[in-house]
N, C-alpha and C positions, 0 to 999 in steps of 0.2 A: 311395320307390324305394330298395330296400336297397343297402347298399354293396357287396355281393357283385355284385349286377347291375350297378352303375354301373362296378366294376371290370372285368367282363367285358365290357361295352360300350367301355369306354377301351381295352382291350386289342385288340379287333377294329378300332376305327378306327386305333390306333396301327400295328397289324399291316399293315392295307390301304396306309395312306399312306406307310410305310417301305418296303414292298415295292415300290411305286410308284417311289419315289424310288431305291432299290436296282437296280430295272430301268431307270431312265431314263438312269442314268450310263454303264453298259456299252452299252446299246441307242445312246446319242449317240455314244459312242466308236466303234462300229461303223459308224454312219453316217458319221461323219468320215472312217473310215479307207477308204472307197471314194474318196476324193479324195487319200489319201496318209496318212502316219504324222503329218505336220505338222498336217494339218487335225483329225485325231480328237483328238491331244493339245490342240489349241487350242480345240476345242470343249467338252472335258470341264474344261479350265481355267477357260474362261470361265464356266461353270455354277457353278463352284464359288468363283472368286476373289473375287466381291463379297459372299459371306457375311459376310466380317468386318464390313463396313459395315452390313448389314442386321440382323445379330444383336443388337448392343447396343440399337439403336432400337426394334426390335420387342419385345425382352423388356421393356424399360422400358415400353412402352405396354401390354403384359400385365399387368405389376404394378400399372398405374394404373387397368385397367378393371374395372368391376364384373361384366361378361360376357365373360371372357377366351376362352371356348370359340367365341363367334361372330367375335370378332377373328381367331382362329386359322382359322376356317372360310374367312373371306374371303382370308386368305394362302395357304391351300391351293388356292382357286379360282384365285387369281392364278397360283401355281406351275403347275398343271395347263394353265391356258391358255398360258402362255409356252412350255411344252414342246411344246404342240400347234403353236405359231406358229413355233418353230425347224424343227420337223420340216417343215412347209408350205413355209418359204421356202429350205430348204437346197438348194443348187444353181441356185436361180434368183437369188438375191442375191449379192454378192460376199462372200468368206468373212468379212472384217472386221465386216462388217454383222451378220451371222448371230452371230458370237462376242460382239457387243456386246449382241444381243438375249439370247443365252444368260446373259451376265453381269447383265442386269437382272432375269431370271427368278431367278437365283442368290440375289438379295437377299432372297428369300423363302424359301430352303432351310432356314435355322436353324428355321422354324417346325415343320418336321416331326420334327426332333431334339429340341432343347431346349424347344420351345415345348408340346410334348405333355408331356414328362416334368415340365416345371414344374407342371402341373395334377394331378400325381399325389396330393399330400397331401390336396386338397379332395376328390377322388374316393373315396379309401378313409379318410377320416375316420371315426374310431370302432372301427376294425377293430382286432383283437387283434395280439399280437406285434409291438408297436410298437417302433421304433427311437429312442432318444433323440438329438435333433438340435437344433441352434440354430434350424433352419428350422421345427420343430415336430414333432410325432409322424409318423413316416414307416414303415409296416409294412415290415420287411425283404422278406417274401416278396413284397409287392406290387412292391417296388422290383427284385427279382431277376427277377420275371415281365415287368417293363417293359423290362428289358435284354435279356431273351430275344426280345422282339419285334424288336429288332434283328438278333438272330442269326437268327431265323426270315426276317426280310425278306432279309438277306444270303445265306440259304440260296435262296430261291426266286428273287429277284431277277436274279442274273446267269444262272442256269440258264434262267429263263424268256427272257431277252435272248439267250442263245446259240441256244436251240431255235427261237425265234419268228424270228430273224434268218436262221437256216438254211432253214426252211420257208417264210417268206414274206417276209422282208426287214426290215431295221432299222426302216422306217417303221411297219410293223405292231406291231413290239415297243414302239416309243414311243407308239403309240395305245392299247396295253394299260396302259403306264405311267400315262398320262394318265386313263384310267378308273378305275384303281385309287384313285390319289389323289383323284378326284371321287367315288369311293363312300365315302371316309371323310368327305366334308363334313357329311352329316346327324350322325354321332356328335359331330364337333366342335362343331357348333352347340348341341347339347344337353347340353354338359358343364357341372357345376355353376355356378351365379352366386354371388355373394357382395355383402356390403355395399360400398357404395362405399368404396375404400379411403383413407385420409389420405394424400394426396399433396403433394409439393414440385413446384417447378419441374422440367420435364424435364431441363433442362441439370444441376441439382443432382443429380437421382436418377441421371442417367448417370454422373456424376463419382462419386457413392456406390459405385455398383456395380462400376466400375473400380477403386474403393479397395479393395473386398473382394478382388478377385482378385489386386491387387499386394501388399496388406499381409498377407495370410493365407498363412502360408509353406507349409502343405500344399496349399492350392488353386492358388498360384502355381507350385510345383514340378511338381503333377500336370497343369496346363495347359500349361506348357511342354514337359514331355515328350510329352504326347499330341500336341501340334501338331507337332513334329519327327518323331515317329513317324509320324504321318499323310502328311507330307511323302515319308517312304520308301515308305509303303503306296500313295501316289499314283504313284510312280514304277513299282512293281510292277504297279500296275493297268494302266499303259500297256502294260507288258511282256507281259502274259499273251495278250493276243489275237496278239502278234507269236511268242511262243513256240508258240502253238497253231499258227500257220501253218508254222512250221519243223518242229515235232514230232510234231503231232498230226493234221494233215491240212488245218485251216483256221482263219482268225482267230476264227470264231464257236465252234469247239472250244475255244480258249484261254480264253474267258470261263466254260467249265464248270469251270475250275481254281477259280473262286471259289465254285462252289457246293462243291467238295471243302473248301474253306477254311471254308465256313459250317458244314458237317457236322462238322468237326473242332473248331470253336468251340463247336458246342452240346454236343458230347460232354465237351469240356473242362470246360465250366460245369457240366454233370451231375455229373462226378468231383469238381469242387473245391466243389460247393454247401454239403457238411457241413464243410469243413474251416475252422478258425478260422486264416486268414492275413490278416495285416495287410494292407489294401489298399494303402497306401503302397509296401509291399515288392513286391507283385504288379504295380503299374504299372513298378516298375524291371526286375524280372526277365523281364517279357514282351518287353520292347523288346530284350534280349539274345537271346530265342529269335526273335524277327522278324529280327533280323540274321543269325543262322544260317540262317533260311530262304532269305534273299536269296543266300546264298553257295551254298547246295545249287542253288537254281535257276539260277545263274550258271553253275555247273559240269554242268548237266543236258545230257546227249546224247540222251536218250529220254524218253518220256512218263512213265516209271515215276519217274524223279528229279524229274519237275515236279509229280507228284502228291505225292511225299513232301514237296517244298518247300511245296506248298500246304498240306498237312495240318500242317505244323510252323507256318506262319504263323497256321492257325487255332487251334491249341493255345494260341498266344499272344494273339491278338485277343480271343477270347471272355473270358477271366478279365480282360484289362486294361479293358475296357469295363465289367465288372461292377464292378472295383475303382474305376474313375472314379467311377461313380455314387454308390458308398458314400461316396467322400471328399465329393464335392459336397453330398450330403445332409446329411453330419456337419458340414460347415463353414459352409454358406450362411445368413445370416440371412433370415427370412422377408420382410422389406420389399423385399429386391432379388433374391427367388429366381428369378423368371423371367428377370431380366436376366443374372444369372451364368450359368444354364443355356444361355440362347441364345447369350451371348458366348462361352463355352467352347466350345459347339458351333460357332460360327461361325469361330472361329480355327483350330479343328481343319480345318473344311472347307477354309479358305484354305491351311492347310498342305498338304492333299491337292492343292489347285491348284497351288500352287508346285511341287510334287513331278511333278505331272502335265506340267505346261509345262517343266520342267527335262528331263523324260523324254524328250520328243519329238525333239529334236536329238541327245541323246545314244543313244536307241536306233535311231535311223536310222544311226548310224555304227557301234555295237557294243552289241547287246543285254546281253551279259557285264559289259561296262563299265558300262552303266547299273544293272545289279542289284547289281554290286559297290558304286558310289556309294550306292544306295540302302541297303545294309549298314552303310557309313560313317555315314549319316544317323542309322540306328537306334543306333549306338553312342553318337553324340552325344547323342541324346535320353536314353538310358540315364545319361549324365553328369550330366544336369539333376536326377536323383533321388537322386543318390549319397548327400548328405548326409542322414542320418536327423533326424526330428523330435527334438526334446529329450527326455529322460526324462520330465520333468514333463508334458509334452503327451500323450506316449504313454500315460501312465498315467491320463489324464483318464477321466471316465465315458464321454464321448462317443465313445471309441475301444474300448470294450469290447463285449462280447456280441455280438449278432448283426451289428452293423457290421463286426466283425473277421472275423466268418464269411463276409461277403460280400466 
């Protein structure tokens, strides 16, 4: 099978799974909002809160597996089944038990983000335009396309959630999300196998993976910045349906703001694709733009300003994600690649959960106050990235060429 065919299959599966994931979050939020803002925020927080626990362990298991795609397929099946079960029992069981079930499902959420991306080097091995990396050769174009699957998912998911929830109800939107994640299972199952890796005890491997994240300065800064930034994004995510109800006509219309955000994200990545920008700088600058978008949303009195705020957020989020992938591919050793990717993804998801949980009571009291708090969180995220890498590191071969362009 040619590497081009494998990459096309990988991108198809990743897009399906990630679109289902992006659809499930807003749809679950809309489902919960039928019982009040607190229930919507609690369900979203429950789904994302447990990712910090699931990500490192799942990543370490992927690193140890000779058939990581099959392990990924099992995780996707569990995630789809969990979402279906949460949908079925909501309104029939106490809220706390439904949130607990969502949290169990969320343990598998990092599989959709970092679990896919960690397999990219084996999918595209041998292709040209390779990006020098500690983790091995990673084609810059392939990595950029992988990042764009997140953008495409963020574009389609929330829009589908709002449309389906309006036409048929949130449970139908969640059923479509389950179907999309399930459709990615055959692709995951057929991802490339490899010789059984030389492994150490699971506990030591977990320690090694965390050690890379903590000791590697660019990775540590990028992970801290993106985690705090995701907390701010989580707060805004809860506010969008409420802003939609206040200014656009319905809560479901508010989720369409996420589609505006995704379109702007796609455009931003297209504009900056050929620019030789240092990814560390892009991560820092993007959080400042996200803070500005929160301020604009807080001051919005009509739909035009809301669309402007969402577009600003998209112009920041797209390049930020692409830059994060560039940093991870550049800095991560091959032996803990999957663990670093899933751990970094899981702490970001947990940041999103913390922001969503905080936004529930804040937004119930004052939506502008919640959005201004989100702006402050984004500014705090920018501070994590203020200190620049040393001149010697910035000049290293790993930071030149296509890596900087990404």
